[in-house]
KOLKOLKE-246905 format. One record per residue (C-alpha): residue number from 1; x, y, z. Coordinates in steps of 0.2 Angstrom, whole numbers. Example, Ala and Ser with C-alpha at 12.3 -4.5 7.8 and 13.67 -1.06 7.14 Angstrom:
# KOLKOLKE-246905
num:1 | u:62 | v:-22 | w:39 $
num:2 | u:68 | v:-5 | w:36 $
//
This chain:
# KOLKOLKE-246905
num:1 | u:404 | v:125 | w:165 $
num:2 | u:398 | v:107 | w:164 $
num:3 | u:387 | v:100 | w:150 $
num:4 | u:371 | v:93 | w:147 $
num:5 | u:375 | v:75 | w:150 $
num:6 | u:384 | v:79 | w:166 $
num:7 | u:368 | v:86 | w:172 $
num:8 | u:358 | v:72 | w:165 $
num:9 | u:368 | v:59 | w:174 $
num:10 | u:368 | v:70 | w:191 $
num:11 | u:349 | v:70 | w:190 $
num:12 | u:346 | v:52 | w:188 $
num:13 | u:358 | v:49 | w:203 $
num:14 | u:347 | v:62 | w:214 $
num:15 | u:332 | v:50 | w:211 $
num:16 | u:323 | v:46 | w:227 $
num:17 | u:334 | v:56 | w:237 $
num:18 | u:327 | v:71 | w:249 $
num:19 | u:321 | v:86 | w:240 $
num:20 | u:334 | v:98 | w:246 $
num:21 | u:347 | v:88 | w:236 $
num:22 | u:341 | v:97 | w:220 $
num:23 | u:351 | v:112 | w:227 $
num:24 | u:367 | v:103 | w:220 $
num:25 | u:361 | v:107 | w:202 $
num:26 | u:363 | v:125 | w:204 $
num:27 | u:375 | v:132 | w:191 $
num:28 | u:378 | v:133 | w:172 $
num:29 | u:377 | v:119 | w:158 $
num:30 | u:382 | v:119 | w:141 $
num:31 | u:368 | v:112 | w:130 $
num:32 | u:379 | v:115 | w:113 $
num:33 | u:365 | v:128 | w:106 $
num:34 | u:362 | v:137 | w:122 $
num:35 | u:368 | v:138 | w:140 $
num:36 | u:356 | v:134 | w:153 $
num:37 | u:359 | v:142 | w:170 $
num:38 | u:351 | v:138 | w:186 $
num:39 | u:350 | v:153 | w:197 $
num:40 | u:340 | v:147 | w:212 $
num:41 | u:333 | v:130 | w:217 $
num:42 | u:319 | v:128 | w:227 $
num:43 | u:319 | v:119 | w:244 $
num:44 | u:302 | v:112 | w:244 $
num:45 | u:290 | v:105 | w:230 $
num:46 | u:277 | v:118 | w:236 $
num:47 | u:289 | v:132 | w:238 $
num:48 | u:292 | v:147 | w:225 $
num:49 | u:297 | v:137 | w:209 $
num:50 | u:315 | v:137 | w:204 $
num:51 | u:323 | v:152 | w:193 $
num:52 | u:331 | v:147 | w:177 $
num:53 | u:339 | v:156 | w:162 $
num:54 | u:344 | v:151 | w:145 $
num:55 | u:356 | v:160 | w:133 $
num:56 | u:354 | v:157 | w:116 $
num:57 | u:370 | v:165 | w:106 $
num:58 | u:366 | v:176 | w:90 $
num:59 | u:374 | v:162 | w:79 $
num:60 | u:359 | v:150 | w:84 $
num:61 | u:345 | v:162 | w:88 $
num:62 | u:349 | v:172 | w:71 $
num:63 | u:336 | v:186 | w:74 $
num:64 | u:338 | v:199 | w:60 $
num:65 | u:344 | v:215 | w:68 $
num:66 | u:331 | v:226 | w:59 $
num:67 | u:318 | v:216 | w:71 $
num:68 | u:326 | v:225 | w:85 $
num:69 | u:336 | v:240 | w:79 $
num:70 | u:325 | v:253 | w:90 $
num:71 | u:321 | v:254 | w:107 $
num:72 | u:302 | v:251 | w:103 $
num:73 | u:306 | v:236 | w:92 $
num:74 | u:318 | v:229 | w:105 $
num:75 | u:304 | v:229 | w:119 $
num:76 | u:292 | v:222 | w:109 $
num:77 | u:303 | v:208 | w:102 $
num:78 | u:307 | v:203 | w:120 $
num:79 | u:288 | v:204 | w:123 $
num:80 | u:285 | v:193 | w:107 $
num:81 | u:298 | v:181 | w:113 $
num:82 | u:291 | v:177 | w:130 $
num:83 | u:274 | v:175 | w:123 $
num:84 | u:282 | v:162 | w:112 $
num:85 | u:291 | v:153 | w:125 $
num:86 | u:275 | v:153 | w:136 $
num:87 | u:266 | v:145 | w:121 $
num:88 | u:279 | v:132 | w:119 $
num:89 | u:280 | v:127 | w:137 $
num:90 | u:262 | v:125 | w:139 $
num:91 | u:262 | v:113 | w:125 $
num:92 | u:275 | v:103 | w:131 $
num:93 | u:277 | v:103 | w:150 $
num:94 | u:265 | v:93 | w:161 $
num:95 | u:262 | v:87 | w:179 $
num:96 | u:276 | v:77 | w:186 $
num:97 | u:272 | v:74 | w:205 $
num:98 | u:267 | v:84 | w:220 $
num:99 | u:266 | v:103 | w:221 $
num:100 | u:272 | v:113 | w:207 $
num:101 | u:281 | v:98 | w:200 $
num:102 | u:282 | v:99 | w:181 $
num:103 | u:279 | v:118 | w:178 $
num:104 | u:289 | v:127 | w:166 $
num:105 | u:283 | v:145 | w:164 $
num:106 | u:287 | v:162 | w:161 $
num:107 | u:279 | v:177 | w:169 $
num:108 | u:261 | v:182 | w:167 $
num:109 | u:256 | v:194 | w:154 $
num:110 | u:240 | v:201 | w:146 $
num:111 | u:236 | v:213 | w:132 $
num:112 | u:249 | v:226 | w:136 $
num:113 | u:266 | v:225 | w:128 $
num:114 | u:278 | v:230 | w:142 $
num:115 | u:296 | v:230 | w:145 $
num:116 | u:299 | v:215 | w:156 $
num:117 | u:314 | v:206 | w:163 $
num:118 | u:309 | v:189 | w:155 $
num:119 | u:318 | v:192 | w:139 $
num:120 | u:333 | v:201 | w:134 $
num:121 | u:342 | v:202 | w:116 $
num:122 | u:360 | v:198 | w:115 $
num:123 | u:368 | v:208 | w:101 $
num:124 | u:381 | v:201 | w:90 $
num:125 | u:390 | v:217 | w:90 $
num:126 | u:400 | v:213 | w:73 $
num:127 | u:402 | v:223 | w:58 $
num:128 | u:394 | v:208 | w:47 $
num:129 | u:382 | v:213 | w:33 $
num:130 | u:368 | v:209 | w:44 $
num:131 | u:369 | v:210 | w:63 $
num:132 | u:360 | v:196 | w:72 $
num:133 | u:353 | v:194 | w:89 $
num:134 | u:353 | v:181 | w:103 $
num:135 | u:342 | v:179 | w:118 $
num:136 | u:341 | v:177 | w:137 $
num:137 | u:326 | v:170 | w:142 $
num:138 | u:320 | v:168 | w:160 $
num:139 | u:308 | v:157 | w:167 $
num:140 | u:302 | v:147 | w:182 $
num:141 | u:303 | v:128 | w:183 $
num:142 | u:294 | v:116 | w:197 $
num:143 | u:307 | v:102 | w:199 $
num:144 | u:298 | v:86 | w:200 $
num:145 | u:295 | v:77 | w:217 $
num:146 | u:285 | v:63 | w:224 $
num:147 | u:280 | v:70 | w:240 $
num:148 | u:295 | v:77 | w:246 $
num:149 | u:308 | v:65 | w:237 $
num:150 | u:317 | v:70 | w:220 $
num:151 | u:310 | v:62 | w:204 $
num:152 | u:326 | v:62 | w:195 $
num:153 | u:321 | v:53 | w:179 $
num:154 | u:307 | v:66 | w:177 $
num:155 | u:318 | v:79 | w:181 $
num:156 | u:331 | v:73 | w:168 $
num:157 | u:317 | v:73 | w:155 $
num:158 | u:311 | v:91 | w:159 $
num:159 | u:327 | v:99 | w:159 $
num:160 | u:337 | v:89 | w:146 $
num:161 | u:324 | v:85 | w:134 $
num:162 | u:308 | v:97 | w:135 $
num:163 | u:318 | v:114 | w:139 $
num:164 | u:329 | v:110 | w:124 $
num:165 | u:313 | v:107 | w:113 $
num:166 | u:305 | v:124 | w:120 $
num:167 | u:320 | v:134 | w:115 $
num:168 | u:321 | v:127 | w:99 $
num:169 | u:303 | v:130 | w:96 $
num:170 | u:303 | v:148 | w:103 $
num:171 | u:320 | v:156 | w:102 $
num:172 | u:327 | v:152 | w:85 $
num:173 | u:320 | v:164 | w:72 $
num:174 | u:319 | v:152 | w:59 $
num:175 | u:307 | v:142 | w:69 $
num:176 | u:295 | v:157 | w:72 $
num:177 | u:283 | v:164 | w:61 $
num:178 | u:292 | v:179 | w:54 $
num:179 | u:278 | v:189 | w:47 $
num:180 | u:269 | v:188 | w:64 $
num:181 | u:285 | v:193 | w:73 $
num:182 | u:287 | v:208 | w:62 $
num:183 | u:269 | v:214 | w:64 $
num:184 | u:272 | v:213 | w:83 $
num:185 | u:287 | v:224 | w:83 $
num:186 | u:280 | v:236 | w:69 $
num:187 | u:263 | v:239 | w:79 $
num:188 | u:273 | v:244 | w:94 $
num:189 | u:285 | v:256 | w:85 $
num:190 | u:270 | v:263 | w:77 $
num:191 | u:262 | v:266 | w:92 $
num:192 | u:276 | v:273 | w:101 $
num:193 | u:278 | v:285 | w:87 $
num:194 | u:261 | v:291 | w:87 $
num:195 | u:261 | v:295 | w:106 $
num:196 | u:277 | v:305 | w:103 $
num:197 | u:267 | v:316 | w:91 $
num:198 | u:253 | v:321 | w:102 $
num:199 | u:261 | v:336 | w:112 $
num:200 | u:268 | v:344 | w:96 $
num:201 | u:251 | v:343 | w:89 $
num:202 | u:242 | v:350 | w:104 $
num:203 | u:233 | v:333 | w:108 $
num:204 | u:233 | v:323 | w:124 $
num:205 | u:224 | v:308 | w:115 $
num:206 | u:222 | v:300 | w:99 $
num:207 | u:208 | v:286 | w:96 $
num:208 | u:211 | v:278 | w:79 $
num:209 | u:197 | v:275 | w:66 $
num:210 | u:192 | v:256 | w:66 $
num:211 | u:197 | v:254 | w:84 $
num:212 | u:187 | v:241 | w:95 $
num:213 | u:186 | v:248 | w:112 $
num:214 | u:172 | v:237 | w:122 $
num:215 | u:180 | v:221 | w:130 $
num:216 | u:173 | v:204 | w:132 $
num:217 | u:169 | v:205 | w:149 $
num:218 | u:174 | v:214 | w:166 $
num:219 | u:186 | v:200 | w:169 $
num:220 | u:192 | v:196 | w:150 $
num:221 | u:202 | v:211 | w:143 $
num:222 | u:202 | v:204 | w:126 $
num:223 | u:192 | v:214 | w:113 $
num:224 | u:173 | v:212 | w:111 $
num:225 | u:171 | v:201 | w:94 $
num:226 | u:152 | v:200 | w:93 $
num:227 | u:142 | v:215 | w:90 $
num:228 | u:157 | v:227 | w:92 $
num:229 | u:155 | v:244 | w:84 $
num:230 | u:171 | v:250 | w:77 $
num:231 | u:175 | v:268 | w:83 $
num:232 | u:175 | v:282 | w:69 $
num:233 | u:180 | v:300 | w:73 $
num:234 | u:169 | v:315 | w:72 $
num:235 | u:175 | v:324 | w:56 $
num:236 | u:179 | v:340 | w:67 $
num:237 | u:190 | v:331 | w:76 $
num:238 | u:199 | v:320 | w:64 $
num:239 | u:218 | v:321 | w:62 $
num:240 | u:230 | v:311 | w:51 $
num:241 | u:247 | v:304 | w:54 $
num:242 | u:259 | v:295 | w:43 $
num:243 | u:266 | v:281 | w:54 $
num:244 | u:284 | v:274 | w:51 $
num:245 | u:277 | v:256 | w:46 $
num:246 | u:259 | v:256 | w:43 $
num:247 | u:258 | v:272 | w:33 $
num:248 | u:244 | v:284 | w:35 $
num:249 | u:231 | v:282 | w:49 $
num:250 | u:216 | v:293 | w:54 $
num:251 | u:207 | v:296 | w:71 $
num:252 | u:200 | v:307 | w:84 $
num:253 | u:213 | v:318 | w:91 $
num:254 | u:207 | v:326 | w:108 $
num:255 | u:215 | v:343 | w:111 $
num:256 | u:224 | v:348 | w:126 $
num:257 | u:213 | v:358 | w:137 $
num:258 | u:197 | v:352 | w:146 $
num:259 | u:187 | v:339 | w:137 $
num:260 | u:169 | v:333 | w:142 $
num:261 | u:164 | v:315 | w:137 $
num:262 | u:145 | v:315 | w:138 $
num:263 | u:130 | v:304 | w:134 $
num:264 | u:117 | v:292 | w:140 $
num:265 | u:121 | v:277 | w:151 $
num:266 | u:128 | v:262 | w:142 $
num:267 | u:133 | v:272 | w:126 $
num:268 | u:152 | v:270 | w:128 $
num:269 | u:157 | v:285 | w:139 $
num:270 | u:168 | v:276 | w:152 $
num:271 | u:173 | v:263 | w:139 $
num:272 | u:180 | v:278 | w:129 $
num:273 | u:190 | v:284 | w:144 $
num:274 | u:196 | v:267 | w:149 $
num:275 | u:204 | v:265 | w:132 $
num:276 | u:212 | v:282 | w:134 $
num:277 | u:219 | v:278 | w:152 $
num:278 | u:227 | v:262 | w:147 $
num:279 | u:234 | v:271 | w:131 $
num:280 | u:249 | v:275 | w:140 $
num:281 | u:254 | v:257 | w:137 $
num:282 | u:257 | v:247 | w:119 $
num:283 | u:247 | v:234 | w:116 $
num:284 | u:247 | v:218 | w:106 $
num:285 | u:241 | v:217 | w:88 $
num:286 | u:223 | v:211 | w:87 $
num:287 | u:219 | v:220 | w:104 $
num:288 | u:207 | v:232 | w:95 $
num:289 | u:215 | v:247 | w:104 $
num:290 | u:233 | v:246 | w:96 $
num:291 | u:232 | v:263 | w:90 $
num:292 | u:224 | v:271 | w:105 $
num:293 | u:237 | v:282 | w:113 $
num:294 | u:238 | v:295 | w:126 $
num:295 | u:250 | v:307 | w:134 $
num:296 | u:262 | v:295 | w:143 $
num:297 | u:259 | v:306 | w:159 $
num:298 | u:240 | v:304 | w:159 $
num:299 | u:234 | v:298 | w:175 $
num:300 | u:216 | v:292 | w:181 $
num:301 | u:210 | v:301 | w:196 $
num:302 | u:197 | v:294 | w:207 $
num:303 | u:189 | v:295 | w:224 $
num:304 | u:197 | v:282 | w:236 $
num:305 | u:187 | v:281 | w:252 $
num:306 | u:198 | v:274 | w:266 $
num:307 | u:215 | v:276 | w:260 $
num:308 | u:228 | v:285 | w:269 $
num:309 | u:236 | v:303 | w:267 $
num:310 | u:253 | v:309 | w:273 $
num:311 | u:256 | v:327 | w:274 $
num:312 | u:248 | v:332 | w:258 $
num:313 | u:244 | v:350 | w:255 $
num:314 | u:227 | v:348 | w:249 $
num:315 | u:222 | v:366 | w:253 $
num:316 | u:220 | v:371 | w:234 $
num:317 | u:204 | v:361 | w:235 $
num:318 | u:200 | v:359 | w:254 $
num:319 | u:201 | v:373 | w:268 $
num:320 | u:194 | v:377 | w:285 $
num:321 | u:190 | v:359 | w:290 $
num:322 | u:180 | v:358 | w:307 $
num:323 | u:190 | v:358 | w:323 $
num:324 | u:204 | v:367 | w:314 $
num:325 | u:211 | v:353 | w:305 $
num:326 | u:226 | v:358 | w:295 $
num:327 | u:225 | v:354 | w:275 $
num:328 | u:242 | v:362 | w:271 $
num:329 | u:249 | v:346 | w:278 $
num:330 | u:234 | v:334 | w:279 $
num:331 | u:236 | v:318 | w:287 $
num:332 | u:222 | v:304 | w:289 $
num:333 | u:222 | v:285 | w:290 $
num:334 | u:204 | v:285 | w:283 $
num:335 | u:201 | v:298 | w:269 $
num:336 | u:183 | v:302 | w:263 $
num:337 | u:179 | v:303 | w:245 $
num:338 | u:183 | v:321 | w:243 $
num:339 | u:199 | v:322 | w:253 $
num:340 | u:206 | v:306 | w:244 $
num:341 | u:202 | v:313 | w:227 $
num:342 | u:210 | v:330 | w:231 $
num:343 | u:226 | v:320 | w:238 $
num:344 | u:226 | v:310 | w:222 $
num:345 | u:227 | v:326 | w:211 $
num:346 | u:240 | v:334 | w:222 $
num:347 | u:251 | v:319 | w:223 $
num:348 | u:252 | v:318 | w:205 $
num:349 | u:256 | v:336 | w:203 $
num:350 | u:271 | v:335 | w:215 $
num:351 | u:279 | v:323 | w:203 $
num:352 | u:281 | v:337 | w:190 $
num:353 | u:296 | v:348 | w:195 $
num:354 | u:290 | v:363 | w:185 $
num:355 | u:276 | v:368 | w:173 $
num:356 | u:290 | v:369 | w:160 $
num:357 | u:292 | v:350 | w:160 $
num:358 | u:292 | v:342 | w:142 $
num:359 | u:279 | v:331 | w:148 $
num:360 | u:265 | v:338 | w:158 $
num:361 | u:252 | v:326 | w:166 $
num:362 | u:234 | v:325 | w:161 $
num:363 | u:221 | v:320 | w:172 $
num:364 | u:207 | v:306 | w:168 $
num:365 | u:191 | v:308 | w:179 $
num:366 | u:174 | v:298 | w:177 $
num:367 | u:160 | v:304 | w:187 $
num:368 | u:155 | v:285 | w:192 $
num:369 | u:171 | v:284 | w:203 $
num:370 | u:172 | v:303 | w:209 $
num:371 | u:166 | v:310 | w:224 $
num:372 | u:151 | v:320 | w:220 $
num:373 | u:154 | v:335 | w:233 $
num:374 | u:171 | v:336 | w:226 $
num:375 | u:166 | v:338 | w:208 $
num:376 | u:152 | v:351 | w:209 $
num:377 | u:143 | v:363 | w:220 $
num:378 | u:128 | v:369 | w:211 $
num:379 | u:120 | v:386 | w:213 $
num:380 | u:106 | v:380 | w:223 $
num:381 | u:118 | v:372 | w:236 $
num:382 | u:128 | v:387 | w:235 $
num:383 | u:112 | v:397 | w:240 $
num:384 | u:108 | v:385 | w:255 $
num:385 | u:126 | v:382 | w:262 $
num:386 | u:137 | v:399 | w:262 $
num:387 | u:155 | v:397 | w:256 $
num:388 | u:161 | v:400 | w:272 $
num:389 | u:153 | v:383 | w:278 $
num:390 | u:159 | v:372 | w:265 $
num:391 | u:177 | v:369 | w:265 $
num:392 | u:178 | v:360 | w:248 $
num:393 | u:182 | v:370 | w:233 $
num:394 | u:174 | v:359 | w:219 $
num:395 | u:184 | v:354 | w:203 $
num:396 | u:174 | v:363 | w:192 $
num:397 | u:181 | v:379 | w:198 $
num:398 | u:200 | v:372 | w:198 $
num:399 | u:199 | v:363 | w:182 $
num:400 | u:203 | v:379 | w:171 $
num:401 | u:216 | v:385 | w:183 $
num:402 | u:225 | v:368 | w:182 $
num:403 | u:226 | v:371 | w:163 $
num:404 | u:229 | v:389 | w:164 $
num:405 | u:242 | v:389 | w:177 $
num:406 | u:252 | v:373 | w:174 $
num:407 | u:247 | v:366 | w:156 $
num:408 | u:238 | v:351 | w:165 $
num:409 | u:223 | v:345 | w:153 $
num:410 | u:208 | v:336 | w:160 $
num:411 | u:197 | v:323 | w:151 $
num:412 | u:181 | v:321 | w:162 $
num:413 | u:167 | v:308 | w:159 $
num:414 | u:151 | v:318 | w:164 $
num:415 | u:133 | v:312 | w:161 $
num:416 | u:125 | v:321 | w:176 $
num:417 | u:130 | v:339 | w:177 $
num:418 | u:129 | v:352 | w:163 $
num:419 | u:136 | v:364 | w:174 $
num:420 | u:154 | v:358 | w:167 $
num:421 | u:149 | v:365 | w:148 $
num:422 | u:154 | v:383 | w:155 $
num:423 | u:172 | v:377 | w:157 $
num:424 | u:174 | v:364 | w:144 $
num:425 | u:185 | v:367 | w:128 $
num:426 | u:179 | v:352 | w:119 $
num:427 | u:162 | v:342 | w:122 $
num:428 | u:161 | v:323 | w:115 $
num:429 | u:145 | v:314 | w:114 $
num:430 | u:145 | v:295 | w:115 $
num:431 | u:130 | v:287 | w:106 $
num:432 | u:130 | v:269 | w:103 $
num:433 | u:149 | v:269 | w:105 $
num:434 | u:150 | v:282 | w:92 $
num:435 | u:158 | v:299 | w:95 $
num:436 | u:151 | v:316 | w:90 $
num:437 | u:158 | v:333 | w:92 $
num:438 | u:144 | v:342 | w:101 $
num:439 | u:155 | v:357 | w:108 $
num:440 | u:145 | v:370 | w:100 $
num:441 | u:129 | v:364 | w:106 $
num:442 | u:135 | v:362 | w:123 $
num:443 | u:142 | v:380 | w:123 $
num:444 | u:124 | v:387 | w:115 $
num:445 | u:115 | v:378 | w:129 $
num:446 | u:127 | v:385 | w:142 $
num:447 | u:122 | v:402 | w:134 $
num:448 | u:103 | v:400 | w:133 $
num:449 | u:102 | v:391 | w:150 $
num:450 | u:113 | v:401 | w:162 $
num:451 | u:116 | v:394 | w:180 $
num:452 | u:122 | v:411 | w:188 $
num:453 | u:134 | v:399 | w:198 $
num:454 | u:148 | v:409 | w:208 $
num:455 | u:165 | v:403 | w:206 $
num:456 | u:174 | v:399 | w:221 $
num:457 | u:192 | v:396 | w:226 $
num:458 | u:202 | v:411 | w:221 $
num:459 | u:210 | v:416 | w:204 $
num:460 | u:224 | v:404 | w:204 $
num:461 | u:226 | v:386 | w:207 $
num:462 | u:237 | v:387 | w:223 $
num:463 | u:253 | v:381 | w:228 $
num:464 | u:260 | v:363 | w:226 $
num:465 | u:270 | v:359 | w:241 $
num:466 | u:284 | v:346 | w:240 $
num:467 | u:286 | v:333 | w:254 $
num:468 | u:301 | v:324 | w:260 $
num:469 | u:299 | v:306 | w:266 $
num:470 | u:306 | v:302 | w:283 $
num:471 | u:316 | v:286 | w:279 $
num:472 | u:311 | v:277 | w:295 $
num:473 | u:294 | v:277 | w:290 $
num:474 | u:297 | v:265 | w:275 $
num:475 | u:302 | v:249 | w:284 $
num:476 | u:303 | v:233 | w:272 $
num:477 | u:309 | v:222 | w:287 $
num:478 | u:299 | v:210 | w:296 $
num:479 | u:305 | v:200 | w:310 $
num:480 | u:322 | v:194 | w:307 $
num:481 | u:322 | v:198 | w:288 $
num:482 | u:329 | v:215 | w:282 $
num:483 | u:317 | v:214 | w:267 $
num:484 | u:301 | v:206 | w:266 $
num:485 | u:289 | v:210 | w:251 $
num:486 | u:275 | v:199 | w:244 $
num:487 | u:265 | v:202 | w:229 $
num:488 | u:248 | v:195 | w:229 $
num:489 | u:242 | v:201 | w:213 $
num:490 | u:239 | v:218 | w:205 $
num:491 | u:229 | v:225 | w:219 $
num:492 | u:239 | v:221 | w:235 $
num:493 | u:257 | v:223 | w:241 $
num:494 | u:265 | v:217 | w:257 $
num:495 | u:279 | v:228 | w:262 $
num:496 | u:287 | v:224 | w:278 $
num:497 | u:273 | v:223 | w:290 $
num:498 | u:261 | v:234 | w:281 $
num:499 | u:249 | v:230 | w:267 $
num:500 | u:247 | v:242 | w:253 $
num:501 | u:230 | v:242 | w:244 $
num:502 | u:233 | v:247 | w:226 $
num:503 | u:215 | v:242 | w:220 $
num:504 | u:210 | v:260 | w:216 $
num:505 | u:227 | v:263 | w:206 $
num:506 | u:218 | v:259 | w:189 $
num:507 | u:234 | v:260 | w:178 $
num:508 | u:242 | v:246 | w:186 $
num:509 | u:239 | v:232 | w:175 $
num:510 | u:252 | v:218 | w:177 $
num:511 | u:257 | v:209 | w:193 $
num:512 | u:274 | v:211 | w:187 $
num:513 | u:274 | v:230 | w:188 $
num:514 | u:268 | v:227 | w:207 $
num:515 | u:283 | v:216 | w:210 $
num:516 | u:295 | v:229 | w:201 $
num:517 | u:287 | v:243 | w:212 $
num:518 | u:290 | v:234 | w:229 $
num:519 | u:308 | v:231 | w:224 $
num:520 | u:310 | v:249 | w:218 $
num:521 | u:302 | v:255 | w:235 $
num:522 | u:316 | v:245 | w:244 $
num:523 | u:329 | v:253 | w:233 $
num:524 | u:324 | v:269 | w:235 $
num:525 | u:324 | v:267 | w:254 $
num:526 | u:341 | v:260 | w:252 $
num:527 | u:349 | v:273 | w:240 $
num:528 | u:341 | v:289 | w:240 $
num:529 | u:331 | v:293 | w:256 $
num:530 | u:341 | v:303 | w:267 $
num:531 | u:328 | v:315 | w:275 $
num:532 | u:332 | v:329 | w:263 $
num:533 | u:328 | v:324 | w:246 $
num:534 | u:308 | v:326 | w:241 $
num:535 | u:298 | v:311 | w:235 $
num:536 | u:299 | v:318 | w:218 $
num:537 | u:318 | v:319 | w:218 $
num:538 | u:319 | v:302 | w:225 $
num:539 | u:308 | v:295 | w:212 $
num:540 | u:317 | v:305 | w:198 $
num:541 | u:333 | v:297 | w:204 $
num:542 | u:326 | v:279 | w:204 $
num:543 | u:318 | v:281 | w:187 $
num:544 | u:335 | v:288 | w:181 $
num:545 | u:343 | v:273 | w:186 $
num:546 | u:332 | v:260 | w:180 $
num:547 | u:332 | v:270 | w:162 $
num:548 | u:352 | v:268 | w:162 $
num:549 | u:354 | v:252 | w:169 $
num:550 | u:338 | v:242 | w:168 $
num:551 | u:326 | v:234 | w:181 $
num:552 | u:339 | v:222 | w:186 $
num:553 | u:347 | v:235 | w:198 $
num:554 | u:332 | v:233 | w:209 $
num:555 | u:337 | v:215 | w:214 $
num:556 | u:352 | v:206 | w:220 $
num:557 | u:350 | v:191 | w:208 $
num:558 | u:342 | v:190 | w:190 $
num:559 | u:323 | v:191 | w:191 $
num:560 | u:311 | v:186 | w:176 $
num:561 | u:295 | v:192 | w:183 $
num:562 | u:298 | v:212 | w:184 $
num:563 | u:288 | v:223 | w:172 $
num:564 | u:291 | v:241 | w:169 $
num:565 | u:281 | v:254 | w:178 $
num:566 | u:277 | v:273 | w:178 $
num:567 | u:284 | v:285 | w:191 $
num:568 | u:265 | v:289 | w:195 $
num:569 | u:261 | v:271 | w:200 $
num:570 | u:278 | v:270 | w:211 $
num:571 | u:273 | v:287 | w:220 $
num:572 | u:255 | v:279 | w:222 $
num:573 | u:263 | v:264 | w:231 $
num:574 | u:273 | v:274 | w:243 $
num:575 | u:259 | v:286 | w:246 $
num:576 | u:247 | v:272 | w:251 $
num:577 | u:259 | v:266 | w:264 $
num:578 | u:251 | v:268 | w:281 $
num:579 | u:267 | v:271 | w:290 $
num:580 | u:273 | v:285 | w:278 $
num:581 | u:278 | v:301 | w:287 $
num:582 | u:284 | v:316 | w:279 $
num:583 | u:290 | v:335 | w:281 $
num:584 | u:285 | v:349 | w:270 $
num:585 | u:299 | v:357 | w:261 $
//
């Protein structure tokens, strides 16, 4: 390993040489208080930036062990250090030449606290009175260029002056705001603890009193600061928990079963559901929804016109299509609203091996993004169109069976049809962003205004058929490249020659998740797709490997821009691959 001074001299010697000469600096460098590791050097100033790491040992970083002594705290601390490094880099780095020259940056992030590959804690593993932690931080650097010539002096300033200052300001505990750091890790630990209490208390979600649910705008996920109404639970739904750090907290507990969220337009129905659907993730302090938590297997379900569907058994919902089309192995490259919504539900249910699983999915549905003919077929329409002429069994006739047969709860925003009063266990009315328990009133209305609607679809939900992917149908290659994947944002993933549209997979919140999902798809193909294992079994194996070894197993070299995803979103990406072909098991 060479040292800082050697690197500095080398960079000065490279001044004005062709940009590819930067490749010579790849390697490890001793900077006394940390090690600088250059894993990859870009070949062009306009190409993807170079990949760097710093490793700060425990005796220098001196992070107290109590700040990362649980899994929740460790993930939160890694998130906090990533944000601090980003802040310090922004305050120092500047434009130095053409292309990405002068850039020093970590992966992007939002309001969510996700497990990322941008930062890792190095444990001292000592028997000292107080264990200390060090840090590995991964980041990107745009090495300076003038045209396509190396700017060696500017590069020496960046690597030998700016990076040490950024490291000192952001990765030494003595230079951090200790109270802010502890609040960050304690908030996440409390939220994780709350989420773990849901199932044993018969709940699928919890919304804390005082939460700020509205967001600044459709493109700004920060909390609304002006005229925001703080959430308060209806007394009849209020529950209390004694969190490990903050102590007692109260809020609305949404029970297992079928819950309707009703109310007038613009009164907060969808805002509440959106907070719940993102309650599968932890959030930074000050977000306003830090203590809105949901069943970790809660999945948003919507219609998705135009998506491809590969061999899904949608027969519990749709049967007897015209021209005798098979719905037990339904294929289409252009799904309708109803067939896409049916497939979205069945694909989630496939991922649960049995109804005895510790974590059973909960479905989250908003009528605004649902197919009307999939949700309801009222009495008048039943009279006009006989059941033998209507292939769709509406969700209203299956939602109770989902809960009775498989324990799958549903939270449903419904402002346009009172027919759901008959099947609801809990009805919450939103009025000016405040919640009211109107279950008894809704049941009384249902009793007094009988609709005499005939239930359709049989006595049970129906069979869930597992599917086996055909390995050749997942091909990440393109041209001469064995693997070609590219992430454009949270909405789109290029996989080989295919473009996967993830715009309707609403619980993907970070482009780092999409990058990790793309890598996981390649890993699944290479390691576990054998034409015998079901998609559910393959995803279980991939997630188990990640749990045991971390996301680094998904890439042949260290990546700093992966963010953790759920099995549901990995399955969603595979299921939307238009080349996917399967056989039923």
